[in-house]
C-alpha positions in Angstrom: 133.3 118.6 81.3 133.4 116.4 84.1 132.7 112.4 84.0 130.3 111.2 86.7 129.3 107.6 87.3 125.5 106.4 87.9 125.3 104.2 91.2 123.3 100.7 91.4 120.6 102.8 92.9 120.2 105.3 89.9 122.0 108.1 91.8 124.3 110.8 90.8 126.8 112.7 92.6 126.9 116.4 91.5 130.8 117.2 91.4 131.7 119.8 94.5 132.4 122.7 92.0 129.2 122.5 90.3 127.2 122.3 93.6 129.1 125.5 94.8 128.5 127.4 91.6 124.7 126.8 91.7 124.5 126.6 95.4 123.0 123.0 95.3 122.3 122.1 99.0 120.9 118.6 100.6 117.2 118.3 100.5 116.8 120.6 97.4 114.4 119.5 94.6 115.2 119.6 90.8 112.7 119.4 87.9 113.8 116.7 85.4 113.4 117.0 81.8 114.7 115.6 78.4 115.5 118.0 75.6 116.7 116.2 72.6 119.2 113.7 74.0 120.2 115.5 76.9 118.9 115.0 80.5 118.3 118.5 82.1 118.1 119.3 85.8 116.5 122.6 86.8 116.4 123.5 90.5 112.7 123.6 91.6 111.4 126.8 93.1 109.1 124.9 95.4 109.1 121.4 96.8 106.3 119.0 95.9 104.0 119.9 98.9 104.5 123.5 98.8 103.5 123.4 95.0 100.3 121.8 96.2 99.4 124.4 98.8 96.2 126.5 98.3 96.0 124.9 94.8 92.2 123.8 95.3 91.4 127.0 97.4 87.6 128.2 96.4 87.1 125.5 94.0 83.9 123.7 93.9 85.4 120.4 93.3 87.1 120.3 96.7 83.8 121.1 98.4 82.3 118.4 96.6 84.9 115.9 97.6 84.5 116.9 101.1 80.8 116.3 101.0 81.2 113.1 99.3 83.8 112.1 102.0 81.4 113.0 104.8 78.6 110.9 103.3 80.8 107.9 102.9 81.7 108.4 106.7 78.2 108.8 107.5 77.4 105.8 105.7 74.8 107.6 103.3 76.9 107.5 100.2 74.8 106.9 97.1 71.5 107.2 99.1 
C-alpha cells in the first residue's frame, strides 16, 4: 500500500506504478463513489459530454423545449 497526500486544492497524485498498471492518462475521467468507509475511483468509459450525446433523441420533451424556446425568442410565450 502506498501513502499519498491531498493537496490544498483537494487533489491527489496517483503514483506512477498504479497509473501504469491501470493505463491512467491525463484528461481521463473517473466515477467516484463511497463504499462503506472507502472512496472508490473507477475509470469512466465516457466523458460527461459523450454521456449526454443522443440522450434526448426522439423524445417529445426535447421538441417541447425547442418549441417553447422558439416562442420565447419570438416574444409569444404564454400567449
